[in-house]
VOTI-558806 format. One line per field, with one value per residue (C-alpha): residue number from 1; residue in three letters; x, y, z. Coordinates in Angstrom, 1 decimal. Example, Ala and Ser with C-alpha at 12.3 -4.5 7.8 and 13.67 -1.06 7.14 Angstrom:
BEGIN
nr <- (1,2)
rest <- (ALA,SER)
u <- (12.3,13.7)
v <- (-4.5,-1.1)
w <- (7.8,7.1)
end
This chain:
BEGIN
nr <- (1,2,3,4,5,6,7,8,9,10,11,12,13,14,15,16,17,18,19,20,21,22,23,24,25,26,27,28,29,30,31,32,33,34,35,36,37,38,39,40,41,42,43,44,45,46,47,48,49,50,51,52,53,54,55,56,57,58,59,60,61,62,63,64,65,66,67,68,69,70,71,72,73,74,75,76,77,78,79,80,81,82,83,84,85,86,87,88,89,90,91,92,93,94,95,96,97,98,99,100,101,102,103,104,105,106,107,108,109,110,111,112,113,114,115,116,117,118,119,120,121,122,123,124,125,126,127,128,129,130,131,132,133,134,135,136,137,138,139,140,141,142,143,144,145,146,147,148,149,150,151,152,153,154,155,156,157,158,159,160,161,162,163,164,165,166,167,168,169,170,171,172,173,174,175,176,177,178,179,180,181,182,183,184,185,186,187,188,189,190,191,192,193,194,195,196,197,198,199,200,201,202,203,204,205,206,207,208,209,210,211,212,213,214,215,216,217,218,219,220,221,222,223,224,225,226,227,228,229,230,231,232,233,234,235,236,237,238,239,240,241,242,243,244,245,246,247,248,249,250,251,252,253,254,255,256,257,258,259,260,261,262,263,264,265,266,267,268,269,270,271,272,273,274,275,276,277,278,279,280,281,282,283,284,285,286,287,288,289,290,291,292,293,294,295,296,297,298,299,300,301,302,303,304,305,306,307,308,309,310,311,312,313,314,315,316,317,318,319,320,321,322,323,324,325,326,327,328,329,330,331,332,333,334,335,336,337,338,339,340,341,342,343,344,345,346,347,348,349,350,351,352,353,354,355,356,357,358,359,360,361,362,363,364,365,366,367,368,369,370,371,372,373,374,375,376)
rest <- (MET,ARG,LYS,ILE,LEU,PHE,SER,LEU,LEU,THR,ILE,GLY,LEU,ILE,PHE,SER,PHE,ILE,TRP,VAL,SER,LEU,SER,THR,LYS,TYR,ASN,GLU,GLU,SER,ILE,HIS,SER,LYS,THR,LEU,TYR,ILE,SER,ASN,LYS,ILE,ASP,PRO,PRO,ILE,GLU,ILE,TYR,ASN,ASP,ASN,ASP,LEU,LEU,SER,TYR,ASN,PHE,SER,GLY,SER,GLY,THR,GLU,GLU,ASP,PRO,TYR,ARG,LEU,GLU,HIS,LEU,ASN,ILE,ILE,THR,SER,ASN,ASN,TYR,GLY,ILE,VAL,VAL,GLN,ASN,ILE,THR,LYS,TYR,ILE,LEU,ILE,GLN,ASN,SER,LYS,ILE,LYS,ALA,LEU,PHE,GLY,ALA,ILE,ARG,ILE,CYS,ASN,THR,GLY,PRO,GLY,THR,ILE,THR,ILE,THR,ASN,ASN,THR,CYS,ILE,GLY,GLU,GLU,LEU,ALA,ILE,PHE,VAL,ALA,ASN,SER,PRO,LEU,ILE,LYS,ILE,ILE,ASN,ASN,THR,CYS,SER,ASP,SER,TYR,ASN,GLY,ILE,ASN,ILE,ASN,ASP,SER,PRO,TYR,SER,LEU,ILE,GLU,ASN,ASN,THR,LEU,THR,LYS,ASN,HIS,ILE,GLY,ILE,ARG,ALA,GLU,THR,ASN,VAL,SER,PHE,SER,LYS,ILE,PHE,ASN,ASN,TYR,ILE,ILE,ASN,ASN,CYS,ASP,GLY,MET,TRP,ILE,THR,ASN,SER,ARG,ASN,THR,LEU,PHE,LYS,ASP,ASN,ILE,ILE,ARG,ASN,ASN,VAL,ASN,GLY,PHE,LEU,LEU,ASP,SER,THR,ASN,GLU,GLU,PHE,ALA,SER,GLN,ASN,CYS,VAL,ILE,ARG,ASN,ASN,LEU,PHE,GLU,ASN,ASN,THR,SER,PHE,ALA,LEU,ILE,PHE,THR,ALA,PHE,MET,GLU,GLN,SER,PHE,THR,ARG,GLN,ASN,LEU,VAL,TYR,HIS,ASN,SER,PHE,VAL,ASN,ASN,ASN,PRO,ASN,GLY,HIS,SER,GLN,ALA,LYS,ASP,GLY,GLY,ARG,HIS,ASN,LYS,TRP,TYR,ASN,GLU,SER,LEU,LYS,GLU,GLY,ASN,TYR,TRP,SER,ASP,TRP,ARG,GLY,ILE,LEU,PRO,TYR,ALA,ILE,ASP,GLY,SER,ALA,ASN,ALA,LYS,ASP,MET,TYR,PRO,LEU,GLU,ALA,PRO,LEU,HIS,SER,THR,ILE,THR,LYS,ILE,PRO,THR,PHE,ILE,LYS,GLY,ARG,PHE,ILE,LEU,VAL,ILE,SER,LEU,SER,ILE,GLY,ILE,PRO,VAL,LEU,LEU,ALA,ILE,SER,ILE,LEU,ILE,VAL,LYS,LYS,PHE,LYS,LYS,PRO,ARG,GLU,ILE,HIS,VAL,LYS)
u <- (14.2,13.0,15.9,15.0,11.3,12.2,14.5,11.8,9.3,11.6,12.4,8.7,7.9,10.6,9.4,5.8,6.9,8.7,5.8,3.3,5.6,6.1,2.3,1.4,3.9,2.7,-1.0,-0.2,1.7,-0.5,-3.6,-2.1,0.1,-0.8,0.1,0.8,1.3,3.5,5.8,9.5,9.5,9.0,5.8,5.6,3.4,-0.3,-2.0,-5.8,-7.4,-10.7,-12.8,-11.2,-7.7,-8.9,-9.2,-5.5,-4.3,-6.1,-7.1,-9.2,-12.9,-15.5,-15.9,-19.2,-19.9,-20.1,-17.0,-14.7,-11.5,-8.7,-5.4,-3.7,-0.4,1.6,5.1,5.6,8.7,9.1,10.8,7.6,5.5,2.8,2.7,-1.0,-3.2,-6.9,-9.0,-12.3,-13.6,-17.2,-16.2,-15.7,-12.0,-10.4,-6.8,-5.5,-2.6,0.1,3.2,3.6,6.4,6.8,8.6,5.6,2.7,1.9,-1.8,-3.7,-7.5,-9.5,-13.0,-14.4,-18.0,-19.6,-18.5,-16.5,-13.1,-11.9,-8.3,-7.4,-4.5,-1.7,1.6,2.1,5.0,5.4,7.6,4.6,1.5,1.0,-2.7,-4.3,-8.0,-10.1,-13.7,-14.4,-17.3,-18.1,-14.5,-13.3,-9.8,-9.3,-6.5,-3.6,-0.2,0.9,4.3,7.3,5.3,4.3,0.6,-0.3,-3.9,-4.9,-8.6,-10.6,-14.1,-15.0,-18.0,-19.7,-16.3,-14.9,-11.4,-11.0,-8.3,-5.3,-1.9,-0.4,3.1,6.1,4.3,4.2,0.3,-1.3,-4.8,-5.4,-8.6,-8.3,-12.0,-15.2,-15.1,-18.6,-20.8,-17.8,-16.7,-13.1,-12.8,-10.3,-7.1,-3.8,-2.1,1.3,4.6,3.5,3.8,0.1,-2.0,-5.2,-6.1,-9.6,-10.9,-14.3,-16.1,-19.4,-21.4,-18.4,-17.9,-14.4,-14.5,-12.2,-9.0,-5.6,-3.8,-0.5,3.0,2.4,3.1,-0.5,-3.1,-6.1,-7.0,-10.6,-10.4,-12.7,-11.6,-15.0,-18.5,-20.3,-18.3,-17.6,-16.7,-19.7,-21.9,-19.0,-18.9,-15.6,-16.0,-14.2,-10.8,-7.5,-5.3,-2.0,1.5,1.0,3.6,1.2,-2.6,-4.4,-7.5,-7.7,-10.8,-8.9,-9.8,-9.0,-7.8,-9.2,-12.7,-14.3,-16.0,-15.6,-18.8,-21.4,-19.2,-19.6,-16.7,-17.3,-16.1,-12.5,-9.4,-6.9,-3.7,-0.5,-0.9,0.6,2.4,3.9,0.5,-2.6,-5.0,-4.8,-7.1,-7.9,-11.1,-11.0,-14.5,-18.1,-20.7,-18.7,-19.7,-17.1,-19.6,-22.8,-25.6,-28.1,-25.6,-24.0,-20.7,-17.7,-14.1,-11.3,-8.4,-5.3,-4.5,-7.9,-7.7,-11.4,-12.6,-15.4,-15.3,-12.2,-11.2,-10.3,-7.7,-8.8,-10.9,-14.2,-13.6,-15.1,-15.4,-15.9,-18.7,-18.6,-15.1,-14.7,-13.0,-11.1,-9.9,-12.0,-9.0,-5.8,-2.9,0.9,1.2,0.9,-2.4,-2.6,-4.8,-7.9,-9.3,-6.1,-6.1,-9.8,-9.4,-6.6,-8.7,-11.7,-9.6,-7.9,-11.3,-12.8,-9.9,-9.0,-12.4,-13.3,-9.7,-10.1,-13.5,-12.2,-9.2,-11.7,-13.9,-10.9,-9.7,-13.1,-13.5,-10.0,-10.5,-14.2,-14.7,-16.8,-20.3,-20.7,-23.6,-25.2,-26.9,-29.7)
v <- (52.3,50.4,47.9,47.3,46.8,44.4,42.4,42.2,41.1,38.4,37.1,37.0,35.1,32.6,32.0,31.7,29.0,27.1,27.3,26.1,23.2,22.1,22.5,20.4,17.7,17.7,17.4,14.6,12.6,13.5,12.1,8.6,8.8,6.8,7.7,4.5,4.5,1.5,0.6,0.0,-3.6,-6.5,-8.4,-12.1,-13.5,-14.1,-17.3,-17.7,-20.8,-20.8,-18.7,-20.3,-19.1,-15.6,-16.0,-16.9,-13.6,-11.2,-8.8,-5.7,-6.1,-8.7,-10.0,-8.3,-6.1,-3.1,-4.1,-6.3,-7.9,-5.4,-6.4,-3.0,-1.1,-4.2,-4.3,-7.7,-8.6,-12.3,-15.1,-17.1,-17.5,-15.1,-12.3,-12.6,-15.6,-15.5,-18.6,-20.2,-17.3,-16.2,-13.4,-9.8,-8.7,-5.4,-5.4,-1.8,0.6,-2.0,-2.8,-6.4,-7.9,-11.6,-14.1,-15.2,-13.0,-10.2,-11.0,-14.1,-14.2,-17.4,-18.8,-16.1,-15.1,-12.4,-8.9,-10.0,-8.8,-5.2,-4.5,-0.8,1.6,-1.0,-1.3,-4.8,-6.4,-10.1,-11.7,-13.2,-11.6,-8.4,-9.1,-12.5,-13.1,-16.2,-17.2,-14.1,-12.2,-8.6,-8.1,-4.4,-3.6,0.1,2.6,0.2,0.4,-2.8,-2.7,-4.8,-8.0,-10.2,-9.5,-6.4,-7.4,-10.9,-11.6,-14.6,-16.1,-13.0,-11.2,-8.0,-6.8,-3.2,-2.4,1.4,4.0,1.6,2.4,-0.4,0.3,-1.7,-5.0,-7.4,-7.1,-4.3,-5.9,-9.5,-11.4,-14.8,-15.5,-14.0,-10.6,-10.1,-7.3,-5.7,-2.0,-1.1,2.6,5.4,3.2,4.6,2.0,3.1,1.6,-2.0,-4.4,-5.0,-2.5,-4.5,-8.0,-9.2,-12.6,-14.1,-11.4,-9.7,-6.6,-5.0,-1.2,0.2,3.9,6.8,4.8,6.3,3.8,5.3,4.3,0.6,-1.6,-2.8,-0.7,-2.9,-6.3,-7.6,-11.3,-14.4,-18.0,-19.6,-18.8,-19.6,-17.2,-14.5,-11.1,-9.1,-6.1,-4.4,-0.6,1.2,5.0,8.1,6.5,8.0,5.9,7.7,6.9,3.1,1.8,-0.7,-0.7,1.2,-1.1,-4.5,-6.8,-10.0,-13.0,-16.5,-19.1,-16.8,-17.0,-13.6,-14.3,-10.8,-9.1,-6.4,-4.1,-0.4,2.1,5.9,9.1,7.9,9.8,8.0,10.0,9.0,5.2,2.8,5.7,3.5,1.9,2.9,2.9,3.3,0.4,-3.0,-5.0,-8.7,-9.3,-8.9,-6.2,-4.0,-0.3,2.4,5.2,6.0,5.8,7.8,10.6,10.5,10.7,8.4,8.9,11.3,10.1,12.3,11.0,11.8,14.5,15.6,13.2,10.8,8.0,6.8,3.3,0.7,-2.0,-5.6,-8.2,-6.6,-3.6,-1.4,2.4,5.2,7.1,10.1,11.0,13.8,17.0,17.5,15.2,14.7,14.4,16.3,14.8,15.0,14.8,17.8,17.5,18.3,21.3,19.9,23.3,24.2,21.0,21.3,24.9,24.1,21.2,23.5,26.3,23.9,22.5,26.0,27.3,24.2,23.2,26.7,26.8,23.4,24.4,27.6,25.8,23.2,25.9,27.6,24.4,23.6,27.1,26.9,23.6,23.7,24.1,27.1,26.1,26.5,28.6,27.8,30.7,29.7)
w <- (3.5,0.5,0.9,4.5,3.7,0.9,3.2,5.9,3.4,2.0,5.5,6.3,3.2,3.9,7.5,6.2,3.7,6.4,8.7,6.1,5.2,8.8,9.5,6.5,7.5,11.1,10.0,7.6,10.3,13.2,11.5,11.5,14.6,17.7,21.3,23.3,27.1,27.6,30.4,29.8,31.1,28.7,29.2,28.6,25.7,26.4,25.4,26.0,24.5,26.3,28.7,31.8,30.8,31.2,34.9,35.3,34.0,36.4,33.7,34.4,33.4,33.8,30.2,29.4,26.5,28.8,30.8,28.6,29.8,29.0,27.7,27.7,28.1,27.2,25.8,24.4,22.5,22.1,20.1,20.5,17.4,18.7,21.2,22.0,21.2,21.8,20.7,21.5,23.5,24.2,26.6,25.5,25.2,24.4,23.3,23.3,23.7,23.4,21.4,20.3,18.3,17.8,15.6,13.5,14.3,16.9,17.5,16.6,17.1,16.2,16.8,18.9,19.5,17.3,18.3,21.3,20.2,19.7,18.7,18.9,19.1,19.0,17.2,15.8,14.0,13.1,10.5,8.8,10.4,12.3,13.1,12.1,12.5,11.5,12.2,14.4,12.9,13.9,15.0,15.3,14.2,14.7,14.8,14.8,13.1,11.3,9.6,8.5,8.2,5.3,6.0,8.0,8.7,7.6,8.2,7.1,7.6,9.6,8.0,9.4,10.6,10.9,9.8,10.3,10.6,10.6,9.2,7.1,5.9,4.7,4.5,1.6,1.7,3.8,4.3,3.1,3.2,1.6,2.0,3.3,4.9,3.4,4.7,6.3,6.4,5.5,6.2,6.4,6.4,5.5,3.2,2.0,0.8,0.6,-2.3,-2.5,-0.6,-0.2,-1.6,-0.9,-2.1,-2.2,-0.3,-1.2,-0.1,1.5,1.6,0.9,1.7,2.5,2.3,1.2,-0.9,-1.9,-3.0,-3.3,-6.3,-6.8,-5.0,-4.4,-5.9,-5.6,-6.4,-6.8,-7.1,-7.8,-8.9,-5.7,-3.5,-6.1,-4.9,-5.9,-4.9,-3.2,-3.2,-3.6,-3.2,-1.9,-1.8,-2.9,-5.1,-5.7,-7.0,-7.1,-9.6,-11.1,-11.3,-8.6,-8.7,-10.2,-10.6,-11.3,-13.4,-11.9,-14.4,-17.1,-15.4,-14.7,-11.4,-9.9,-10.8,-10.2,-8.1,-8.0,-8.2,-8.0,-6.4,-6.2,-7.1,-9.3,-9.4,-11.2,-10.9,-13.5,-15.2,-17.9,-18.9,-20.7,-17.8,-14.0,-13.3,-14.8,-15.0,-15.7,-14.2,-15.4,-15.2,-12.8,-12.9,-12.8,-12.3,-10.4,-12.9,-11.0,-10.2,-13.6,-11.9,-12.0,-10.8,-11.2,-13.4,-13.6,-17.1,-18.5,-21.2,-21.3,-23.9,-22.8,-21.7,-19.7,-20.9,-18.3,-19.2,-19.0,-20.7,-19.5,-21.8,-19.1,-19.2,-16.8,-18.7,-16.4,-15.4,-12.9,-13.8,-10.4,-7.7,-4.5,-2.3,-1.3,-3.1,-2.8,-6.5,-8.7,-10.5,-14.2,-14.7,-16.4,-17.2,-19.0,-21.0,-21.8,-22.7,-25.2,-26.6,-27.1,-28.5,-30.9,-32.1,-32.3,-34.4,-36.2,-37.6,-39.1,-40.6,-42.1,-43.5,-45.0,-46.6,-48.0,-49.5,-51.1,-52.6,-54.0,-55.4,-57.0,-58.7,-59.5,-63.2,-64.3,-65.5,-69.2,-70.3,-73.7,-75.5,-77.8)
end
């Protein structure tokens, strides 16, 4: 009877383990998976160079904010340079639920009115560019998958934009802004297996939040090429940087000039980045803060051993004055147990210091000459 019960218990544990593993994998993948409803036929490329061109395509919608023209359910595979081109537009356009693969770039958006373009729930592949945006402020790029391109999302001169919940994988650069995505929000993107995860240049007052930046070479570079348009006053918080082979976060110096300045980094989890180096981040800028002064809280560093502060590599000699004791995110990497390390440190100090004092006292007593007493 005992053998039967033991066998049933063993089988139950095995099935429970398999179920948990499959559930975890499903949840991880389902969060970032997109369901596209696309016909099997191949659609021709779309080229729109002004508002009048829109009328020739017979799209659904009327071009207003409430009822945008809808470019949807497309399956574009082309040897043309671009799959979809939209330029010089003042009408509202929604590009959604499509699969676009082109020789140079999947989607190109240029010179559009503020807030007129939304790109959502597409799969985009281009040899150079998956999604390219220029001079299109307030654009929304949401819930797309951009892969196998040189730049996954390349956005320039488009402030006040929203880049949210996109999956960037197997690109040379996941998200690239060569200039001015100031006052934008880059939220909840899944950036994995790229060379550079994100590379943002000359952009200020931008919020980077809730992104997963994992298994890249460099995680995130914030860059400035001149004093006038320096990347400054950006906030980087609640992001997970994990298993990037080089630095997870870099504030770069251009031609040895430290233009990147006054940025705030806190409540991020840095896990197993730059494992062969001394620090998981690098600061070549000026006056960047790696902790929230009012909260007295910084970031989690998996290689911190409980001794304040955490030193950041780079010419700024920056420090996280308030490292966190535990990560704020779920990780795929086994986290060193901080309490165990801290416990060992405390015990070592608790035992070691009294022992050293006792030994010192014994040595002093042994070698101290007895005081001579003179009797008158």
